[in-house]
C-alpha positions as CSV (number, residue, x, y, z in Angstrom):
1,M,-48.5,-184.7,92.5
2,S,-51.1,-182.3,90.9
3,V,-50.8,-178.5,90.9
4,S,-53.8,-178.2,93.3
5,V,-52.2,-180.6,95.8
6,D,-48.9,-178.9,95.5
7,L,-50.5,-175.5,96.2
8,R,-52.4,-176.9,99.2
9,I,-49.3,-178.4,100.8
10,A,-47.3,-175.1,100.2
11,Q,-50.1,-173.1,101.8
12,L,-50.3,-175.4,104.8
13,L,-46.5,-175.4,105.2
14,C,-46.5,-171.6,105.2
15,S,-49.2,-171.6,107.9
16,R,-47.1,-174.1,109.9
17,I,-43.9,-172.1,109.6
18,C,-45.7,-168.8,110.4
19,H,-47.3,-170.4,113.5
20,D,-43.9,-171.6,114.7
21,L,-42.3,-168.2,114.3
22,A,-45.2,-166.0,115.5
23,G,-44.5,-166.5,119.2
24,T,-40.8,-165.6,119.0
25,V,-41.4,-162.6,116.7
26,G,-44.1,-161.5,119.2
27,A,-41.5,-161.6,122.0
28,I,-39.2,-159.4,120.0
29,N,-42.0,-156.9,119.5
30,N,-42.9,-156.9,123.2
31,G,-39.2,-156.3,124.1
32,M,-39.0,-153.4,121.6
33,E,-42.2,-151.9,123.1
34,L,-40.7,-152.1,126.6
35,L,-37.5,-150.4,125.4
36,D,-39.6,-147.6,123.9
37,E,-41.6,-147.2,127.1
38,I,-39.0,-147.4,129.8
39,G,-35.7,-146.8,128.0
40,D,-32.7,-149.0,128.0
41,D,-33.8,-151.9,130.3
42,P,-31.4,-154.9,130.6
43,E,-34.3,-157.5,130.8
44,A,-36.1,-156.0,127.8
45,R,-32.8,-155.9,125.8
46,D,-32.0,-159.5,126.7
47,L,-35.6,-160.6,125.6
48,V,-35.1,-159.0,122.2
49,T,-31.6,-160.4,121.8
50,S,-32.5,-164.0,122.8
51,S,-35.7,-164.0,120.7
52,A,-33.9,-162.6,117.6
53,R,-31.3,-165.4,117.9
54,E,-34.2,-168.0,118.3
55,V,-35.8,-166.7,115.1
56,G,-32.5,-167.0,113.3
57,R,-32.0,-170.6,114.5
58,R,-35.5,-171.6,113.5
59,L,-35.2,-170.0,110.0
60,S,-31.8,-171.7,109.4
61,Y,-33.4,-175.1,110.3
62,F,-36.5,-174.5,108.3
63,R,-34.6,-173.4,105.2
64,V,-32.8,-176.7,105.0
65,A,-35.7,-178.9,106.2
66,F,-38.4,-177.4,103.9
67,G,-36.6,-175.2,101.3
68,L,-35.5,-175.9,97.8
69,S,-31.8,-176.5,97.4
70,P,-29.5,-177.4,94.4
71,G,-29.6,-181.1,95.3
72,T,-26.0,-181.3,96.4
73,A,-24.8,-183.5,99.2
74,N,-25.1,-182.1,102.7
75,A,-22.7,-182.8,105.6
76,V,-24.2,-184.7,108.5
77,A,-22.2,-182.5,110.8
78,E,-24.1,-179.5,109.5
79,M,-27.4,-181.1,110.2
80,R,-26.3,-182.0,113.7
81,E,-25.3,-178.4,114.3
82,L,-28.7,-177.1,113.1
83,A,-30.5,-179.5,115.4
84,T,-28.5,-179.0,118.5
85,K,-28.5,-175.2,118.1
86,L,-32.3,-175.1,117.7
87,Y,-33.3,-177.5,120.5
88,N,-30.6,-177.9,123.1
89,G,-31.4,-175.6,126.0
90,T,-35.1,-176.0,125.5
91,R,-37.5,-178.7,126.8
92,V,-35.8,-181.1,124.4
93,E,-32.2,-182.1,124.3
94,I,-30.5,-183.6,121.1
95,D,-28.2,-186.6,121.6
96,W,-26.4,-186.7,118.3
97,P,-22.7,-187.7,118.8
98,E,-20.1,-185.8,116.8
99,G,-18.2,-187.8,114.2
100,A,-21.2,-190.0,113.5
101,P,-21.0,-192.3,110.4
102,G,-22.2,-190.8,107.1
103,A,-20.0,-187.8,106.1
104,S,-22.7,-186.5,103.7
105,V,-26.1,-187.5,102.3
106,G,-28.2,-186.2,99.4
107,D,-30.8,-183.4,99.5
108,N,-33.9,-185.6,99.9
109,A,-32.2,-187.6,102.7
110,T,-31.2,-184.4,104.5
111,K,-34.7,-183.1,104.5
112,L,-36.0,-186.5,105.6
113,I,-33.6,-186.6,108.6
114,L,-34.3,-183.1,109.8
115,N,-38.1,-183.7,109.5
116,M,-37.7,-187.0,111.4
117,V,-36.1,-185.0,114.2
118,M,-39.0,-182.6,114.2
119,L,-41.4,-185.4,114.4
120,G,-39.5,-186.8,117.3
121,V,-39.9,-183.5,119.1
122,E,-43.6,-183.6,118.4
123,A,-43.7,-187.0,120.2
124,L,-42.5,-185.4,123.4
125,P,-45.3,-183.2,124.8
126,R,-43.4,-182.8,128.1
127,G,-40.0,-182.7,126.7
128,G,-37.2,-185.3,126.8
129,V,-34.3,-186.5,124.7
130,I,-34.0,-187.1,121.0
131,A,-31.3,-189.6,120.1
132,V,-30.1,-189.5,116.5
133,K,-28.1,-192.3,115.0
134,L,-26.9,-192.9,111.5
135,E,-25.4,-196.3,110.6
136,P,-24.0,-197.7,107.3
137,G,-26.4,-200.3,106.0
138,G,-26.2,-203.0,103.4
139,E,-24.9,-202.0,100.0
140,Q,-23.9,-198.6,101.3
141,D,-27.4,-197.6,102.4
142,T,-27.7,-195.3,105.4
143,E,-29.9,-196.4,108.3
144,I,-31.4,-193.5,110.3
145,F,-32.8,-193.9,113.8
146,V,-34.5,-191.1,115.7
147,T,-35.5,-192.1,119.2
148,A,-37.7,-189.9,121.3
149,R,-37.7,-190.6,125.1
150,G,-39.6,-188.6,127.6
151,E,-42.7,-188.6,129.8
152,R,-45.8,-189.4,127.8
153,A,-43.9,-189.8,124.6
154,S,-46.4,-191.1,122.0
155,I,-47.3,-191.4,118.4
156,N,-49.6,-188.4,117.8
157,A,-51.6,-187.3,114.7
158,E,-48.7,-185.7,113.0
159,I,-46.5,-188.8,113.3
160,E,-49.3,-191.0,112.3
161,A,-49.8,-188.9,109.1
162,A,-46.1,-189.6,108.2
163,R,-46.6,-193.3,108.7
164,I,-49.8,-193.5,106.6
165,E,-48.3,-191.3,103.8
166,T,-45.3,-193.6,103.7
167,E,-47.3,-196.8,103.5
168,S,-50.1,-195.6,101.1
169,F,-48.5,-193.0,98.9
170,D,-51.1,-191.2,96.7
171,P,-49.6,-188.3,94.8
172,D,-52.9,-186.7,94.1
173,D,-54.7,-186.9,97.5
174,A,-54.1,-184.4,100.2
175,S,-57.7,-184.3,101.5
176,N,-56.8,-185.3,105.0
177,V,-53.8,-182.9,105.4
178,T,-54.2,-180.0,107.8
179,A,-51.9,-177.3,109.2
180,R,-51.6,-179.6,112.2
181,N,-50.3,-182.7,110.4
182,V,-48.7,-181.2,107.3
183,Q,-45.2,-181.7,108.5
184,G,-45.9,-185.4,109.1
185,F,-47.4,-185.6,105.6
186,L,-44.3,-184.0,104.2
187,T,-42.0,-186.4,106.0
188,G,-43.8,-189.3,104.5
189,R,-43.4,-187.8,101.0
190,L,-39.8,-187.1,101.6
191,A,-39.3,-190.8,102.6
192,H,-40.9,-191.8,99.3
193,L,-38.7,-189.4,97.3
194,A,-35.6,-190.8,99.1
195,G,-36.6,-194.4,98.2
196,A,-37.1,-195.2,101.9
197,K,-39.9,-196.6,104.0
198,L,-40.4,-194.8,107.2
199,A,-41.0,-197.2,110.1
200,I,-42.6,-195.7,113.3
201,E,-43.2,-197.6,116.5
202,A,-43.5,-197.3,120.3
203,P,-41.4,-200.2,121.6
204,A,-41.7,-199.2,125.2
205,E,-43.5,-196.8,127.5
206,D,-42.4,-193.2,127.0
207,C,-40.5,-194.1,123.9
208,V,-41.1,-193.5,120.1
209,V,-38.7,-194.7,117.4
210,L,-38.6,-193.5,113.8
211,A,-36.4,-195.4,111.4
212,A,-35.6,-195.3,107.7
213,R,-33.1,-196.8,105.3
214,I,-32.1,-194.6,102.4
215,P,-30.0,-195.6,99.4
216,P,-26.8,-193.7,98.4
217,S,-28.6,-191.9,95.6
218,A,-31.1,-190.2,97.8
């Protein structure tokens, strides 16, 4: 990937992350302003506390999903914890059983799984359930299934970007990437780096399935 493409993707990801954090940080500011104006108000204090915790959960998830790590293996249990803490209790619930197969996976696979979960959430405009399943495949590969079920679940532009990027990888072309679809674009690249092909389909109404098979070295 060229330096110019790398820079564009980094800029767009920064825009995406800032957009995702702006609302929650704004809620903290609003709560602090209320506390300044009316003193110690329980509702304002609760707003600040809950919003600060939300920012912490988002940053913890984004750090692993987007950040640079030493390339060591990551425990599947830790990924499950990140996902359930971030989404459960919102319009989306994570169905990811404890003790699922796959004690750990490599860094590229970790990022791929967490980004697949985020794409699943993107497929649920009215909320629903994200079911995550990891299964041992042939020759010790790991098969990943992320199923999004909910009213009007569909393959949107961001998910389509992931599919196109997986099927027609071009390391020097990011001309069609925007802040709206950059996370899908990144997911396709992560699948490529993990030696996996990301399959995306809508097998039934209100259902989208993302699947990938990753080798042990990913």
